[in-house]
N, CA, C and O of each residue as an XYZ file, in Angstrom:
460
protein
N     -65.702   -113.772     -9.373
C     -67.297   -113.153     -9.541
C     -68.291   -114.357     -9.760
O     -68.418   -115.260    -10.586
N     -69.064   -113.843     -8.384
C     -69.989   -115.038     -8.551
C     -70.398   -116.341     -9.166
O     -69.565   -117.247     -9.189
N     -71.483   -116.515     -9.621
C     -71.524   -117.993     -9.983
C     -70.332   -117.994    -10.987
O     -69.824   -117.051    -11.594
N     -70.020   -119.366    -10.989
C     -68.859   -119.962    -12.090
C     -69.653   -119.653    -13.783
O     -70.781   -119.376    -14.191
N     -68.546   -119.853    -14.269
C     -69.051   -120.226    -16.169
C     -68.855   -121.447    -16.286
O     -68.082   -122.213    -15.712
N     -69.965   -121.649    -17.442
C     -69.636   -123.291    -18.050
C     -69.315   -122.928    -19.329
O     -69.478   -123.847    -20.132
N     -68.833   -121.697    -19.883
C     -68.258   -121.628    -20.822
C     -66.758   -121.566    -20.832
O     -66.244   -120.610    -20.251
N     -65.895   -122.557    -21.480
C     -64.379   -122.680    -20.996
C     -63.844   -121.726    -22.127
O     -64.161   -121.763    -23.316
N     -63.020   -120.917    -21.550
C     -61.785   -120.075    -22.408
C     -61.661   -120.158    -24.218
O     -61.471   -119.269    -25.048
N     -61.872   -121.689    -24.360
C     -61.148   -121.753    -25.634
C     -62.336   -121.474    -26.522
O     -62.305   -121.153    -27.710
N     -63.543   -121.676    -25.631
C     -65.107   -121.530    -26.714
C     -65.344   -119.899    -26.855
O     -65.965   -119.501    -27.841
N     -64.992   -119.216    -26.152
C     -65.411   -118.155    -25.688
C     -66.248   -117.370    -26.708
O     -67.438   -117.061    -26.655
N     -64.874   -117.009    -28.111
C     -65.241   -116.171    -29.363
C     -66.126   -117.115    -29.768
O     -67.302   -116.889    -29.482
N     -65.855   -118.199    -30.407
C     -67.122   -119.167    -30.784
C     -68.615   -118.934    -30.334
O     -69.586   -118.889    -31.089
N     -68.615   -118.805    -29.082
C     -70.342   -119.006    -28.447
C     -71.076   -117.221    -28.569
O     -72.242   -116.849    -28.703
N     -69.564   -116.324    -28.428
C     -70.109   -114.810    -28.737
C     -70.442   -114.970    -30.572
O     -71.465   -114.778    -31.228
N     -69.230   -115.349    -30.904
C     -69.887   -114.731    -32.318
C     -71.337   -115.743    -32.951
O     -71.897   -115.368    -33.981
N     -71.622   -116.487    -32.516
C     -72.445   -117.113    -32.508
C     -73.811   -116.485    -32.797
O     -74.564   -116.873    -33.690
N     -74.131   -115.169    -31.695
C     -74.865   -114.223    -31.347
C     -74.890   -112.856    -31.666
O     -75.961   -112.253    -31.743
N     -73.484   -112.149    -31.914
C     -73.355   -111.351    -32.089
C     -71.998   -110.736    -32.845
O     -70.962   -111.140    -32.316
N     -71.828   -109.961    -33.824
C     -70.532   -109.398    -33.984
C     -69.678   -108.980    -33.189
O     -69.750   -107.994    -32.456
N     -68.559   -109.975    -33.355
C     -67.688   -109.763    -32.022
C     -66.424   -108.988    -33.281
O     -66.114   -109.341    -34.419
N     -65.807   -107.451    -32.129
C     -64.548   -106.838    -32.978
C     -64.170   -106.945    -31.686
O     -64.633   -106.075    -30.948
N     -63.274   -107.972    -31.063
C     -62.640   -107.682    -29.756
C     -60.846   -107.974    -29.962
O     -60.548   -108.395    -31.079
N     -59.766   -107.791    -29.042
C     -58.478   -107.842    -29.295
C     -58.101   -109.139    -29.162
O     -56.956   -109.583    -29.075
N     -59.145   -109.724    -29.153
C     -58.642   -111.636    -29.297
C     -58.366   -112.132    -27.739
O     -58.374   -113.307    -27.370
N     -58.125   -110.996    -26.929
C     -57.781   -111.671    -25.467
C     -59.121   -112.051    -24.773
O     -60.144   -111.400    -24.984
N     -59.093   -112.888    -24.124
C     -60.239   -113.481    -22.547
C     -59.544   -112.973    -21.481
O     -58.403   -113.179    -21.066
N     -60.467   -112.251    -21.104
C     -59.969   -111.769    -19.780
C     -60.414   -112.269    -19.042
O     -61.529   -112.723    -19.296
N     -59.938   -112.461    -17.920
C     -59.875   -113.124    -16.740
C     -60.114   -112.216    -15.550
O     -59.065   -111.771    -15.084
N     -61.106   -111.867    -15.001
C     -61.078   -110.630    -14.119
C     -60.831   -111.487    -12.748
O     -60.174   -110.858    -11.919
N     -61.199   -112.698    -12.380
C     -60.878   -113.032    -10.936
C     -59.228   -113.167    -11.253
O     -58.687   -113.270    -10.152
N     -58.475   -113.197    -12.047
C     -57.072   -113.876    -11.661
C     -56.095   -112.361    -12.397
O     -54.916   -112.283    -12.743
N     -57.074   -111.458    -12.409
C     -56.287   -110.389    -12.818
C     -55.859   -109.437    -11.401
O     -56.513   -109.521    -10.361
N     -54.959   -108.759    -11.516
C     -54.383   -108.557     -9.980
C     -53.632   -106.775    -10.072
O     -52.694   -106.721    -10.868
N     -53.918   -105.623     -9.464
C     -53.142   -104.831     -9.455
C     -53.507   -104.055    -11.166
O     -54.618   -103.721    -11.577
N     -51.709   -103.897    -12.150
C     -52.098   -103.125    -13.340
C     -51.843   -104.838    -13.655
O     -50.823   -104.678    -14.324
N     -51.950   -105.649    -13.652
C     -51.826   -106.775    -14.658
C     -53.164   -107.551    -15.184
O     -53.777   -108.050    -14.240
N     -53.711   -107.755    -16.337
C     -54.640   -108.547    -16.968
C     -54.515   -109.664    -17.161
O     -53.708   -109.710    -18.089
N     -54.874   -110.986    -16.806
C     -54.624   -112.219    -16.830
C     -55.728   -112.490    -17.680
O     -56.920   -112.214    -17.540
N     -54.964   -113.230    -18.816
C     -55.713   -113.829    -20.442
C     -55.562   -115.169    -19.929
O     -54.610   -115.765    -19.427
N     -57.064   -115.564    -20.256
C     -57.400   -116.543    -19.709
C     -56.961   -117.895    -20.763
O     -56.540   -118.871    -20.142
N     -57.003   -117.996    -21.827
C     -56.656   -118.534    -22.863
C     -54.830   -118.939    -23.200
O     -54.482   -120.011    -23.696
N     -54.041   -118.029    -22.876
C     -52.401   -118.098    -22.572
C     -51.819   -118.746    -21.264
O     -50.844   -119.481    -21.110
N     -52.849   -118.171    -20.257
C     -52.166   -118.205    -18.904
C     -51.474   -116.807    -18.649
O     -50.816   -116.606    -17.629
N     -51.641   -115.930    -19.548
C     -50.076   -114.946    -19.119
C     -50.565   -113.670    -18.723
O     -51.684   -113.395    -19.157
N     -49.924   -112.707    -17.907
C     -50.365   -112.084    -17.436
C     -49.452   -110.663    -18.222
O     -48.236   -110.479    -18.279
N     -50.738   -109.707    -18.826
C     -50.033   -108.587    -19.391
C     -50.317   -107.076    -18.850
O     -51.474   -106.798    -18.532
N     -49.388   -106.186    -18.748
C     -49.195   -104.620    -18.055
C     -50.144   -104.212    -18.975
O     -49.923   -103.942    -20.156
N     -51.648   -104.159    -18.161
C     -52.853   -102.897    -18.772
C     -52.679   -101.800    -18.926
O     -52.907   -100.957    -18.058
N     -52.161   -101.512    -20.253
C     -52.092    -99.932    -20.451
C     -53.794    -99.763    -20.737
O     -54.217    -98.619    -20.573
N     -54.817   -100.830    -21.159
C     -55.562   -100.421    -21.540
C     -57.144    -99.937    -20.689
O     -58.081    -99.295    -21.162
N     -57.012   -100.434    -19.506
C     -57.515   -100.073    -17.688
C     -58.684    -99.618    -18.426
O     -58.946    -98.416    -18.391
N     -59.553   -100.555    -19.210
C     -60.944   -100.299    -19.609
C     -61.102    -99.439    -20.034
O     -62.199    -99.116    -19.578
N     -60.533    -98.059    -21.207
C     -60.750    -97.093    -21.106
C     -61.081    -96.294    -20.229
O     -62.097    -95.601    -20.207
N     -59.925    -96.372    -19.177
C     -59.674    -95.670    -17.817
C     -61.042    -95.885    -16.798
O     -61.212    -95.192    -15.796
N     -61.465    -96.371    -16.993
C     -62.530    -96.918    -16.034
C     -62.277    -97.661    -14.921
O     -62.937    -97.678    -13.882
N     -60.832    -98.560    -15.307
C     -60.049    -98.859    -14.326
C     -58.401    -98.576    -13.559
O     -57.294    -99.088    -13.724
N     -58.870    -97.645    -12.796
C     -57.522    -96.985    -12.839
C     -56.568    -97.355    -11.599
O     -55.414    -96.984    -11.381
N     -57.528    -98.324    -10.746
C     -56.608    -98.653     -9.640
C     -56.273    -99.649    -10.226
O     -55.055    -99.756    -10.088
N     -56.752   -100.622    -10.935
C     -56.190   -101.750    -11.231
C     -57.425   -103.181    -10.939
O     -58.640   -103.004    -10.851
N     -57.023   -103.962    -10.877
C     -58.151   -105.233    -11.123
C     -57.658   -105.805     -9.383
O     -56.540   -105.853     -8.869
N     -58.666   -106.081     -8.972
C     -58.864   -106.303     -7.256
C     -57.803   -106.492     -6.315
O     -57.093   -107.367     -5.820
N     -58.123   -104.738     -6.297
C     -57.707   -103.975     -5.317
C     -58.062   -104.628     -3.877
O     -59.200   -104.942     -3.527
N     -56.512   -104.820     -2.863
C     -57.647   -105.525     -1.757
C     -58.648   -104.633     -1.038
O     -59.595   -105.061     -0.377
N     -58.354   -103.383     -1.226
C     -59.911   -103.037     -0.621
C     -60.865   -102.848     -1.187
O     -61.769   -102.382     -0.493
N     -61.049   -102.987     -2.052
C     -62.476   -103.399     -2.896
C     -62.626   -104.642     -3.085
O     -63.563   -104.851     -3.856
N     -62.002   -105.784     -2.641
C     -62.161   -106.896     -2.117
C     -63.122   -107.213     -1.195
O     -64.270   -107.586     -1.436
N     -62.503   -107.017      0.083
C     -62.771   -106.473      1.283
C     -64.456   -107.233      1.544
O     -65.316   -106.503      1.050
N     -65.036   -108.491      2.194
C     -66.115   -108.659      2.206
C     -67.061   -106.948      2.540
O     -67.606   -106.286      1.657
N     -67.027   -106.704      3.537
C     -68.031   -105.966      3.913
C     -68.202   -104.548      2.580
O     -69.252   -103.908      2.515
N     -67.111   -104.283      1.708
C     -67.082   -103.259      0.645
C     -68.098   -104.199     -0.303
O     -69.193   -103.775     -0.673
N     -67.682   -105.292     -0.584
C     -68.121   -105.947     -1.533
C     -70.191   -105.772     -1.157
O     -71.038   -105.279     -1.901
N     -70.359   -106.330      0.099
C     -71.752   -106.194      0.416
C     -72.307   -104.964     -0.009
O     -73.112   -104.834     -0.932
N     -71.828   -104.039      0.726
C     -72.116   -103.033      0.791
C     -72.027   -102.342     -0.665
O     -73.099   -101.744     -0.765
N     -71.251   -102.118     -1.893
C     -71.427   -102.245     -3.089
C     -71.969   -102.923     -3.719
O     -72.353   -102.433     -4.781
N     -72.239   -104.078     -3.513
C     -73.131   -104.863     -4.401
C     -74.619   -104.799     -4.313
O     -75.237   -105.513     -5.103
N     -75.217   -104.141     -3.572
C     -76.438   -103.648     -2.722
C     -76.820   -102.798     -3.997
O     -77.630   -103.055     -4.888
N     -75.792   -101.443     -3.775
C     -76.228   -100.495     -4.940
C     -76.069   -100.885     -6.287
O     -76.814   -100.570     -7.215
N     -74.882   -101.712     -6.352
C     -75.099   -102.074     -8.100
C     -76.026   -103.172     -8.373
O     -76.143   -103.534     -9.544
N     -76.664   -103.722     -7.503
C     -77.822   -104.573     -8.589
C     -78.844   -103.393     -8.686
O     -79.567   -103.393     -9.682
N     -78.981   -102.468     -7.846
C     -80.224   -101.219     -8.132
C     -79.423   -100.043     -9.170
O     -80.129    -99.434     -9.974
N     -78.396    -99.848     -9.130
C     -77.886    -98.908    -10.451
C     -79.053    -97.679    -10.283
O     -79.857    -97.438    -11.184
N     -79.024    -96.935     -8.988
C     -79.616    -95.642     -8.952
C     -79.775    -94.588     -9.699
O     -78.671    -94.046     -9.765
N     -80.758    -93.838    -10.462
C     -80.092    -92.893    -10.982
C     -79.820    -92.058    -10.318
O     -80.724    -91.600     -9.620
N     -78.825    -91.625    -10.244
C     -78.325    -90.200     -8.412
C     -79.238    -88.794     -9.136
O     -80.019    -88.086     -8.500
N     -78.964    -88.670    -10.299
C     -79.064    -87.409    -10.694
C     -80.751    -87.225    -10.481
O     -81.218    -86.241    -11.054
N     -81.737    -88.100     -9.694
C     -82.862    -88.154    -10.180
C     -83.217    -88.380     -8.672
O     -83.897    -87.484     -8.171
N     -82.852    -89.484     -7.824
C     -83.107    -90.062     -7.103
C     -81.760    -90.105     -5.844
O     -80.950    -91.001     -6.083
N     -81.446    -89.258     -4.566
C     -80.169    -89.123     -3.930
C     -80.697    -90.017     -3.226
O     -81.894    -90.204     -3.010
N     -79.050    -91.061     -2.545
C     -78.833    -91.946     -1.220
C     -77.883    -91.231     -0.544
O     -77.152    -90.319     -0.929
N     -78.011    -91.854      0.677
C     -77.386    -91.666      1.594
C     -75.788    -92.207      1.290
O     -74.857    -91.737      1.945
N     -75.602    -93.075      0.402
C     -74.306    -93.641      0.116
C     -73.955    -92.662     -1.273
O     -72.824    -92.668     -1.759
N     -74.952    -91.916     -1.781
C     -74.306    -90.988     -3.154
C     -73.561    -89.937     -1.894
O     -72.349    -89.804     -1.724
N     -74.344    -89.457     -1.328
C     -74.041    -88.203     -0.477
C     -72.587    -88.517      0.698
O     -71.811    -87.637      1.072
N     -72.522    -90.049      1.116
C     -70.787    -89.929      1.384
C     -70.147    -90.070      0.458
O     -68.988    -89.745      0.718
N     -70.321    -90.543     -0.993
C     -69.317    -90.557     -1.878
C     -69.394    -89.154     -1.615
O     -68.609    -88.711     -0.776
N     -70.232    -88.333     -2.202
C     -70.110    -86.851     -3.055
C     -69.181    -85.932     -1.741
O     -68.717    -84.814     -1.961
N     -69.058    -86.541     -0.599
C     -68.716    -85.906      0.412
C     -66.650    -85.908      0.423
O     -65.701    -85.136      0.290
N     -66.989    -87.480      0.703
C     -65.967    -87.843      0.259
C     -64.912    -87.094     -0.716
O     -64.040    -86.249     -0.517
N     -65.474    -87.916     -2.081
C     -65.241    -87.048     -3.366
C     -64.790    -85.173     -3.167
O     -63.758    -84.587     -3.494
N     -65.550    -84.863     -2.770
C     -65.567    -82.828     -2.426
C     -63.888    -83.016     -1.805
O     -62.898    -82.809     -2.506
N     -63.831    -83.517     -0.125
C     -63.149    -83.472      0.107
C     -61.290    -84.114     -0.110
O     -60.318    -83.747      0.550
N     -61.311    -84.780     -0.849
C     -60.201    -85.657     -0.932
C     -59.718    -85.257     -2.653
O     -58.557    -85.113     -3.036
N     -60.695    -85.164     -3.316
C     -59.910    -84.931     -4.678
C     -60.572    -83.932     -5.355
O     -59.936    -83.933     -6.409
N     -61.589    -82.901     -5.496
C     -61.928    -81.517     -5.460
C     -61.221    -80.365     -4.646
O     -60.794    -79.377     -5.243
N     -61.105    -80.494     -3.327
C     -60.425    -79.773     -2.420
C     -60.972    -78.045     -2.858
O     -62.112    -77.625     -3.052
N     -59.888    -77.462     -2.896
C     -60.723    -76.135     -3.023
C     -60.218    -75.991     -4.500
O     -60.064    -74.783     -4.676
N     -60.009    -76.430     -5.231
C     -60.002    -76.087     -6.589
C     -61.490    -75.739     -7.046
O     -61.819    -74.570     -7.248
N     -62.401    -76.838     -7.204
C     -63.106    -76.719     -7.678
C     -64.563    -76.394     -6.468
O     -64.728    -76.912     -5.364
N     -65.622    -75.165     -7.321
C     -66.738    -75.318     -6.150
C     -67.771    -76.106     -6.349
O     -68.653    -76.080     -5.490
N     -67.902    -76.844     -7.313
C     -68.911    -77.558     -7.335
C     -68.491    -78.906     -8.250
O     -67.711    -78.735     -9.186
N     -69.004    -80.212     -7.975
C     -68.592    -81.092     -8.248
C     -69.569    -81.744     -8.966
O     -70.672    -81.530     -8.463
N     -69.627    -82.655    -10.217
C     -70.637    -83.193    -10.821
C     -72.286    -82.300    -11.196
O     -73.420    -82.746    -11.021
N     -71.866    -80.919    -11.756
C     -73.037    -80.156    -11.743
C     -72.570    -79.228    -12.106
O     -73.252    -78.216    -12.264
């Protein structure tokens, strides 16, 4: 995930607690080593079946091969850096997404989506 980190897994909680109230699971999540439905825990080195899925914001799992494709990473990275407010300013990428979502997910069930 981009540049490396200088904080070892065993010091994560100590460093965060020095600056903010920490109420977490005690797990030190390693996003680079997590795959599919398995979350990799950096302290123990174990993989856990993930029922959490970041409160369902990661429904297809971690590091899906299609999302790790360098061309897609470059494309989505440019959008992620800016994070445009799509309800106020539209983009060609947003139009592509809406068109694909309407065709694939909404189908004939919904007349409109997100609005």
